[in-house]
PDB file of the backbone (N, CA, C, O) and the ligand in Angstrom, with CONECT records:
HET     ZN  A 101       1
ATOM      1  N   MET A   1     -92.284 -44.157 296.517  1.00  0.00           N
ATOM      2  CA  MET A   1     -92.675 -45.617 296.346  1.00  0.00           C
ATOM      3  C   MET A   1     -94.044 -45.805 296.994  1.00  0.00           C
ATOM      4  O   MET A   1     -94.255 -45.426 298.146  1.00  0.00           O
ATOM      5  N   LYS A   2     -94.957 -46.387 296.252  1.00  0.00           N
ATOM      6  CA  LYS A   2     -96.273 -46.638 296.777  1.00  0.00           C
ATOM      7  C   LYS A   2     -96.254 -47.826 297.639  1.00  0.00           C
ATOM      8  O   LYS A   2     -96.783 -47.787 298.750  1.00  0.00           O
ATOM      9  N   SER A   3     -95.658 -48.910 297.179  1.00  0.00           N
ATOM     10  CA  SER A   3     -95.530 -50.150 298.043  1.00  0.00           C
ATOM     11  C   SER A   3     -94.305 -50.904 297.610  1.00  0.00           C
ATOM     12  O   SER A   3     -93.680 -50.571 296.603  1.00  0.00           O
ATOM     13  N   ARG A   4     -93.969 -51.894 298.348  1.00  0.00           N
ATOM     14  CA  ARG A   4     -92.781 -52.680 298.056  1.00  0.00           C
ATOM     15  C   ARG A   4     -93.171 -54.032 297.490  1.00  0.00           C
ATOM     16  O   ARG A   4     -92.362 -54.959 297.472  1.00  0.00           O
ATOM     17  N   ILE A   5     -94.382 -54.146 297.039  1.00  0.00           N
ATOM     18  CA  ILE A   5     -94.847 -55.422 296.494  1.00  0.00           C
ATOM     19  C   ILE A   5     -94.125 -55.695 295.176  1.00  0.00           C
ATOM     20  O   ILE A   5     -93.922 -54.801 294.354  1.00  0.00           O
ATOM     21  N   LEU A   6     -93.744 -56.963 295.003  1.00  0.00           N
ATOM     22  CA  LEU A   6     -93.095 -57.381 293.782  1.00  0.00           C
ATOM     23  C   LEU A   6     -93.883 -58.425 293.071  1.00  0.00           C
ATOM     24  O   LEU A   6     -94.723 -59.088 293.678  1.00  0.00           O
ATOM     25  N   LYS A   7     -93.638 -58.591 291.801  1.00  0.00           N
ATOM     26  CA  LYS A   7     -94.336 -59.573 291.042  1.00  0.00           C
ATOM     27  C   LYS A   7     -93.437 -60.515 290.357  1.00  0.00           C
ATOM     28  O   LYS A   7     -92.514 -60.058 289.683  1.00  0.00           O
ATOM     29  N   CYS A   8     -93.619 -61.818 290.466  1.00  0.00           N
ATOM     30  CA  CYS A   8     -92.803 -62.827 289.878  1.00  0.00           C
ATOM     31  C   CYS A   8     -92.820 -62.701 288.355  1.00  0.00           C
ATOM     32  O   CYS A   8     -93.867 -62.511 287.736  1.00  0.00           O
ATOM     33  N   THR A   9     -91.604 -62.814 287.765  1.00  0.00           N
ATOM     34  CA  THR A   9     -91.548 -62.728 286.313  1.00  0.00           C
ATOM     35  C   THR A   9     -91.934 -63.990 285.658  1.00  0.00           C
ATOM     36  O   THR A   9     -92.187 -63.997 284.454  1.00  0.00           O
ATOM     37  N   GLU A  10     -91.996 -65.090 286.395  1.00  0.00           N
ATOM     38  CA  GLU A  10     -92.326 -66.403 285.801  1.00  0.00           C
ATOM     39  C   GLU A  10     -93.813 -66.739 286.044  1.00  0.00           C
ATOM     40  O   GLU A  10     -94.516 -67.040 285.080  1.00  0.00           O
ATOM     41  N   CYS A  11     -94.298 -66.701 287.245  1.00  0.00           N
ATOM     42  CA  CYS A  11     -95.633 -67.196 287.470  1.00  0.00           C
ATOM     43  C   CYS A  11     -96.596 -66.039 287.786  1.00  0.00           C
ATOM     44  O   CYS A  11     -97.780 -66.281 288.022  1.00  0.00           O
ATOM     45  N   ASN A  12     -96.099 -64.758 287.793  1.00  0.00           N
ATOM     46  CA  ASN A  12     -96.920 -63.525 288.026  1.00  0.00           C
ATOM     47  C   ASN A  12     -97.557 -63.603 289.389  1.00  0.00           C
ATOM     48  O   ASN A  12     -98.631 -63.037 289.594  1.00  0.00           O
ATOM     49  N   ARG A  13     -96.943 -64.274 290.312  1.00  0.00           N
ATOM     50  CA  ARG A  13     -97.452 -64.283 291.678  1.00  0.00           C
ATOM     51  C   ARG A  13     -96.933 -63.023 292.377  1.00  0.00           C
ATOM     52  O   ARG A  13     -95.794 -62.629 292.126  1.00  0.00           O
ATOM     53  N   TYR A  14     -97.712 -62.381 293.235  1.00  0.00           N
ATOM     54  CA  TYR A  14     -97.257 -61.146 293.967  1.00  0.00           C
ATOM     55  C   TYR A  14     -96.554 -61.653 295.266  1.00  0.00           C
ATOM     56  O   TYR A  14     -97.004 -62.585 295.933  1.00  0.00           O
ATOM     57  N   THR A  15     -95.495 -61.016 295.550  1.00  0.00           N
ATOM     58  CA  THR A  15     -94.700 -61.409 296.751  1.00  0.00           C
ATOM     59  C   THR A  15     -93.956 -60.148 297.206  1.00  0.00           C
ATOM     60  O   THR A  15     -93.764 -59.194 296.453  1.00  0.00           O
ATOM     61  N   LEU A  16     -93.551 -60.199 298.475  1.00  0.00           N
ATOM     62  CA  LEU A  16     -92.734 -59.153 299.071  1.00  0.00           C
ATOM     63  C   LEU A  16     -91.247 -59.475 298.913  1.00  0.00           C
ATOM     64  O   LEU A  16     -90.392 -58.631 299.184  1.00  0.00           O
ATOM     65  N   LYS A  17     -90.948 -60.677 298.482  1.00  0.00           N
ATOM     66  CA  LYS A  17     -89.533 -61.132 298.352  1.00  0.00           C
ATOM     67  C   LYS A  17     -89.059 -60.991 296.996  1.00  0.00           C
ATOM     68  O   LYS A  17     -89.828 -61.092 296.039  1.00  0.00           O
ATOM     69  N   THR A  18     -87.715 -60.742 296.862  1.00  0.00           N
ATOM     70  CA  THR A  18     -87.164 -60.564 295.537  1.00  0.00           C
ATOM     71  C   THR A  18     -87.074 -61.903 294.739  1.00  0.00           C
ATOM     72  O   THR A  18     -86.970 -61.937 293.513  1.00  0.00           O
ATOM     73  N   ILE A  19     -87.123 -63.001 295.541  1.00  0.00           N
ATOM     74  CA  ILE A  19     -87.179 -64.299 294.882  1.00  0.00           C
ATOM     75  C   ILE A  19     -88.522 -64.891 295.124  1.00  0.00           C
ATOM     76  O   ILE A  19     -88.952 -64.963 296.275  1.00  0.00           O
ATOM     77  N   CYS A  20     -89.218 -65.325 294.094  1.00  0.00           N
ATOM     78  CA  CYS A  20     -90.535 -65.909 294.197  1.00  0.00           C
ATOM     79  C   CYS A  20     -90.522 -67.171 295.074  1.00  0.00           C
ATOM     80  O   CYS A  20     -89.786 -68.114 294.781  1.00  0.00           O
ATOM     81  N   PRO A  21     -91.314 -67.199 296.129  1.00  0.00           N
ATOM     82  CA  PRO A  21     -91.407 -68.380 296.994  1.00  0.00           C
ATOM     83  C   PRO A  21     -92.056 -69.581 296.283  1.00  0.00           C
ATOM     84  O   PRO A  21     -91.890 -70.724 296.709  1.00  0.00           O
ATOM     85  N   ALA A  22     -92.756 -69.324 295.256  1.00  0.00           N
ATOM     86  CA  ALA A  22     -93.486 -70.390 294.598  1.00  0.00           C
ATOM     87  C   ALA A  22     -92.647 -71.112 293.583  1.00  0.00           C
ATOM     88  O   ALA A  22     -92.692 -72.340 293.528  1.00  0.00           O
ATOM     89  N   CYS A  23     -91.873 -70.401 292.767  1.00  0.00           N
ATOM     90  CA  CYS A  23     -91.067 -71.017 291.688  1.00  0.00           C
ATOM     91  C   CYS A  23     -89.580 -70.679 291.671  1.00  0.00           C
ATOM     92  O   CYS A  23     -88.792 -71.255 290.920  1.00  0.00           O
ATOM     93  N   GLY A  24     -89.228 -69.712 292.537  1.00  0.00           N
ATOM     94  CA  GLY A  24     -87.813 -69.415 292.749  1.00  0.00           C
ATOM     95  C   GLY A  24     -87.257 -68.413 291.670  1.00  0.00           C
ATOM     96  O   GLY A  24     -86.053 -68.159 291.628  1.00  0.00           O
ATOM     97  N   ALA A  25     -88.141 -67.861 290.818  1.00  0.00           N
ATOM     98  CA  ALA A  25     -87.721 -66.949 289.873  1.00  0.00           C
ATOM     99  C   ALA A  25     -87.566 -65.522 290.469  1.00  0.00           C
ATOM    100  O   ALA A  25     -87.975 -65.289 291.607  1.00  0.00           O
ATOM    101  N   VAL A  26     -86.998 -64.605 289.736  1.00  0.00           N
ATOM    102  CA  VAL A  26     -86.802 -63.238 290.242  1.00  0.00           C
ATOM    103  C   VAL A  26     -88.181 -62.492 290.199  1.00  0.00           C
ATOM    104  O   VAL A  26     -88.928 -62.543 289.223  1.00  0.00           O
ATOM    105  N   ALA A  27     -88.437 -61.825 291.296  1.00  0.00           N
ATOM    106  CA  ALA A  27     -89.609 -60.976 291.310  1.00  0.00           C
ATOM    107  C   ALA A  27     -89.203 -59.570 291.187  1.00  0.00           C
ATOM    108  O   ALA A  27     -88.242 -59.139 291.824  1.00  0.00           O
ATOM    109  N   THR A  28     -89.943 -58.787 290.339  1.00  0.00           N
ATOM    110  CA  THR A  28     -89.603 -57.395 290.099  1.00  0.00           C
ATOM    111  C   THR A  28     -90.832 -56.541 290.437  1.00  0.00           C
ATOM    112  O   THR A  28     -91.935 -57.058 290.611  1.00  0.00           O
ATOM    113  N   ASN A  29     -90.608 -55.187 290.528  1.00  0.00           N
ATOM    114  CA  ASN A  29     -91.632 -54.251 290.706  1.00  0.00           C
ATOM    115  C   ASN A  29     -92.557 -54.270 289.528  1.00  0.00           C
ATOM    116  O   ASN A  29     -92.106 -54.053 288.404  1.00  0.00           O
ATOM    117  N   PRO A  30     -93.841 -54.521 289.728  1.00  0.00           N
ATOM    118  CA  PRO A  30     -94.800 -54.687 288.602  1.00  0.00           C
ATOM    119  C   PRO A  30     -95.097 -53.377 287.873  1.00  0.00           C
ATOM    120  O   PRO A  30     -95.521 -53.401 286.717  1.00  0.00           O
ATOM    121  N   CYS A  31     -94.880 -52.231 288.533  1.00  0.00           N
ATOM    122  CA  CYS A  31     -95.279 -50.951 288.002  1.00  0.00           C
ATOM    123  C   CYS A  31     -94.502 -50.562 286.733  1.00  0.00           C
ATOM    124  O   CYS A  31     -95.119 -50.204 285.731  1.00  0.00           O
ATOM    125  N   PRO A  32     -93.111 -50.628 286.757  1.00  0.00           N
ATOM    126  CA  PRO A  32     -92.453 -50.250 285.460  1.00  0.00           C
ATOM    127  C   PRO A  32     -92.757 -51.208 284.345  1.00  0.00           C
ATOM    128  O   PRO A  32     -92.734 -50.801 283.183  1.00  0.00           O
ATOM    129  N   ALA A  33     -93.043 -52.469 284.631  1.00  0.00           N
ATOM    130  CA  ALA A  33     -93.325 -53.464 283.585  1.00  0.00           C
ATOM    131  C   ALA A  33     -94.525 -53.007 282.787  1.00  0.00           C
ATOM    132  O   ALA A  33     -94.554 -53.234 281.578  1.00  0.00           O
ATOM    133  N   ARG A  34     -95.499 -52.389 283.381  1.00  0.00           N
ATOM    134  CA  ARG A  34     -96.699 -52.023 282.720  1.00  0.00           C
ATOM    135  C   ARG A  34     -96.395 -50.930 281.640  1.00  0.00           C
ATOM    136  O   ARG A  34     -97.148 -50.816 280.673  1.00  0.00           O
ATOM    137  N   TYR A  35     -95.369 -50.176 281.785  1.00  0.00           N
ATOM    138  CA  TYR A  35     -94.923 -49.181 280.877  1.00  0.00           C
ATOM    139  C   TYR A  35     -93.805 -49.596 279.968  1.00  0.00           C
ATOM    140  O   TYR A  35     -93.211 -48.775 279.269  1.00  0.00           O
ATOM    141  N   SER A  36     -93.516 -50.908 279.981  1.00  0.00           N
ATOM    142  CA  SER A  36     -92.375 -51.365 279.164  1.00  0.00           C
ATOM    143  C   SER A  36     -92.385 -50.921 277.718  1.00  0.00           C
ATOM    144  O   SER A  36     -91.324 -50.581 277.194  1.00  0.00           O
ATOM    145  N   PRO A  37     -93.564 -50.904 277.017  1.00  0.00           N
ATOM    146  CA  PRO A  37     -93.529 -50.460 275.639  1.00  0.00           C
ATOM    147  C   PRO A  37     -93.097 -49.019 275.486  1.00  0.00           C
ATOM    148  O   PRO A  37     -92.604 -48.655 274.418  1.00  0.00           O
ATOM    149  N   GLU A  38     -93.250 -48.200 276.468  1.00  0.00           N
ATOM    150  CA  GLU A  38     -92.904 -46.827 276.422  1.00  0.00           C
ATOM    151  C   GLU A  38     -91.599 -46.558 277.191  1.00  0.00           C
ATOM    152  O   GLU A  38     -91.221 -45.407 277.408  1.00  0.00           O
ATOM    153  N   ASP A  39     -90.943 -47.604 277.584  1.00  0.00           N
ATOM    154  CA  ASP A  39     -89.825 -47.453 278.471  1.00  0.00           C
ATOM    155  C   ASP A  39     -88.722 -46.522 277.930  1.00  0.00           C
ATOM    156  O   ASP A  39     -88.178 -45.673 278.637  1.00  0.00           O
ATOM    157  N   ARG A  40     -88.428 -46.730 276.642  1.00  0.00           N
ATOM    158  CA  ARG A  40     -87.343 -45.903 276.116  1.00  0.00           C
ATOM    159  C   ARG A  40     -87.736 -44.460 276.063  1.00  0.00           C
ATOM    160  O   ARG A  40     -86.883 -43.591 276.241  1.00  0.00           O
ATOM    161  N   TYR A  41     -88.989 -44.164 275.828  1.00  0.00           N
ATOM    162  CA  TYR A  41     -89.436 -42.781 275.838  1.00  0.00           C
ATOM    163  C   TYR A  41     -89.461 -42.225 277.234  1.00  0.00           C
ATOM    164  O   TYR A  41     -89.167 -41.050 277.459  1.00  0.00           O
ATOM    165  N   GLY A  42     -89.831 -43.123 278.220  1.00  0.00           N
ATOM    166  CA  GLY A  42     -89.841 -42.716 279.616  1.00  0.00           C
ATOM    167  C   GLY A  42     -88.466 -42.297 280.090  1.00  0.00           C
ATOM    168  O   GLY A  42     -88.279 -41.243 280.698  1.00  0.00           O
ATOM    169  N   SER A  43     -87.484 -43.184 279.780  1.00  0.00           N
ATOM    170  CA  SER A  43     -86.137 -42.850 280.181  1.00  0.00           C
ATOM    171  C   SER A  43     -85.591 -41.663 279.447  1.00  0.00           C
ATOM    172  O   SER A  43     -84.823 -40.898 280.029  1.00  0.00           O
ATOM    173  N   TYR A  44     -85.934 -41.472 278.237  1.00  0.00           N
ATOM    174  CA  TYR A  44     -85.519 -40.288 277.504  1.00  0.00           C
ATOM    175  C   TYR A  44     -86.162 -39.014 278.128  1.00  0.00           C
ATOM    176  O   TYR A  44     -85.501 -37.987 278.275  1.00  0.00           O
ATOM    177  N   ARG A  45     -87.453 -39.109 278.486  1.00  0.00           N
ATOM    178  CA  ARG A  45     -88.086 -37.971 279.100  1.00  0.00           C
ATOM    179  C   ARG A  45     -87.416 -37.731 280.413  1.00  0.00           C
ATOM    180  O   ARG A  45     -87.155 -36.578 280.755  1.00  0.00           O
ATOM    181  N   ARG A  46     -87.112 -38.790 281.195  1.00  0.00           N
ATOM    182  CA  ARG A  46     -86.474 -38.513 282.478  1.00  0.00           C
ATOM    183  C   ARG A  46     -85.084 -37.867 282.296  1.00  0.00           C
ATOM    184  O   ARG A  46     -84.683 -37.043 283.118  1.00  0.00           O
ATOM    185  N   LYS A  47     -84.369 -38.222 281.261  1.00  0.00           N
ATOM    186  CA  LYS A  47     -83.114 -37.678 280.994  1.00  0.00           C
ATOM    187  C   LYS A  47     -83.212 -36.220 280.663  1.00  0.00           C
ATOM    188  O   LYS A  47     -82.450 -35.400 281.176  1.00  0.00           O
ATOM    189  N   MET A  48     -84.173 -35.886 279.782  1.00  0.00           N
ATOM    190  CA  MET A  48     -84.404 -34.464 279.454  1.00  0.00           C
ATOM    191  C   MET A  48     -84.801 -33.646 280.694  1.00  0.00           C
ATOM    192  O   MET A  48     -84.362 -32.507 280.854  1.00  0.00           O
ATOM    193  N   LYS A  49     -85.665 -34.255 281.602  1.00  0.00           N
ATOM    194  CA  LYS A  49     -86.065 -33.485 282.773  1.00  0.00           C
ATOM    195  C   LYS A  49     -84.833 -33.187 283.633  1.00  0.00           C
ATOM    196  O   LYS A  49     -84.664 -32.089 284.164  1.00  0.00           O
ATOM    197  N   ARG A  50     -83.976 -34.214 283.748  1.00  0.00           N
ATOM    198  CA  ARG A  50     -82.735 -33.967 284.577  1.00  0.00           C
ATOM    199  C   ARG A  50     -81.910 -32.912 283.938  1.00  0.00           C
ATOM    200  O   ARG A  50     -81.317 -32.103 284.651  1.00  0.00           O
ATOM    201  N   PHE A  51     -81.832 -32.863 282.677  1.00  0.00           N
ATOM    202  CA  PHE A  51     -81.019 -31.906 281.888  1.00  0.00           C
ATOM    203  C   PHE A  51     -81.529 -30.504 282.242  1.00  0.00           C
ATOM    204  O   PHE A  51     -80.757 -29.604 282.574  1.00  0.00           O
ATOM    205  N   TYR A  52     -82.857 -30.351 282.160  1.00  0.00           N
ATOM    206  CA  TYR A  52     -83.429 -29.036 282.419  1.00  0.00           C
ATOM    207  C   TYR A  52     -83.334 -28.623 283.923  1.00  0.00           C
ATOM    208  O   TYR A  52     -83.129 -27.455 284.254  1.00  0.00           O
ATOM    209  N   ASP A  53     -83.494 -29.655 284.823  1.00  0.00           N
ATOM    210  CA  ASP A  53     -83.332 -29.402 286.196  1.00  0.00           C
ATOM    211  C   ASP A  53     -81.928 -28.892 286.510  1.00  0.00           C
ATOM    212  O   ASP A  53     -81.759 -27.967 287.306  1.00  0.00           O
ATOM    213  N   ASP A  54     -80.898 -29.515 285.864  1.00  0.00           N
ATOM    214  CA  ASP A  54     -79.558 -29.124 286.094  1.00  0.00           C
ATOM    215  C   ASP A  54     -79.358 -27.672 285.625  1.00  0.00           C
ATOM    216  O   ASP A  54     -78.659 -26.895 286.275  1.00  0.00           O
ATOM    217  N   ARG A  55     -79.942 -27.341 284.557  1.00  0.00           N
ATOM    218  CA  ARG A  55     -79.758 -25.969 284.033  1.00  0.00           C
ATOM    219  C   ARG A  55     -80.370 -24.947 284.971  1.00  0.00           C
ATOM    220  O   ARG A  55     -79.843 -23.853 285.170  1.00  0.00           O
ATOM    221  N   GLN A  56     -81.570 -25.363 285.575  1.00  0.00           N
ATOM    222  CA  GLN A  56     -82.232 -24.484 286.495  1.00  0.00           C
ATOM    223  C   GLN A  56     -81.458 -24.300 287.762  1.00  0.00           C
ATOM    224  O   GLN A  56     -81.310 -23.178 288.245  1.00  0.00           O
ATOM    225  N   THR A  57     -80.961 -25.376 288.310  1.00  0.00           N
ATOM    226  CA  THR A  57     -80.225 -25.275 289.602  1.00  0.00           C
ATOM    227  C   THR A  57     -78.917 -24.540 289.423  1.00  0.00           C
ATOM    228  O   THR A  57     -78.458 -23.850 290.333  1.00  0.00           O
ATOM    229  N   GLN A  58     -78.295 -24.684 288.222  1.00  0.00           N
ATOM    230  CA  GLN A  58     -77.013 -23.932 288.065  1.00  0.00           C
ATOM    231  C   GLN A  58     -77.296 -22.423 287.882  1.00  0.00           C
ATOM    232  O   GLN A  58     -76.555 -21.577 288.384  1.00  0.00           O
ATOM    233  N   GLY A  59     -78.382 -22.111 287.154  1.00  0.00           N
ATOM    234  CA  GLY A  59     -78.790 -20.758 287.113  1.00  0.00           C
ATOM    235  C   GLY A  59     -77.754 -19.788 286.611  1.00  0.00           C
ATOM    236  O   GLY A  59     -76.687 -20.169 286.129  1.00  0.00           O
ATOM    237  N   THR A  60     -78.085 -18.566 286.733  1.00  0.00           N
ATOM    238  CA  THR A  60     -77.239 -17.454 286.372  1.00  0.00           C
ATOM    239  C   THR A  60     -76.222 -17.711 285.232  1.00  0.00           C
ATOM    240  O   THR A  60     -75.464 -16.812 284.867  1.00  0.00           O
TER     241      THR A  60
HETATM  242 ZN    ZN A 101     -92.997 -67.488 290.594  1.00  0.00          ZN2+
END
């Protein structure tokens, strides 16, 4: 984790709290949101990586 800063989903204000102090909406990590159009591919890639990691750790 680079930082724990969060971004409000309503007013886009940056905050360290999970609830925006300005409007009371939920604040989320802004980094994953930037990749939202590719999210399904990202999760798919992550799933594949875990699959290969499992095969490597099981070995033999
Ligand atoms: Zn807000």
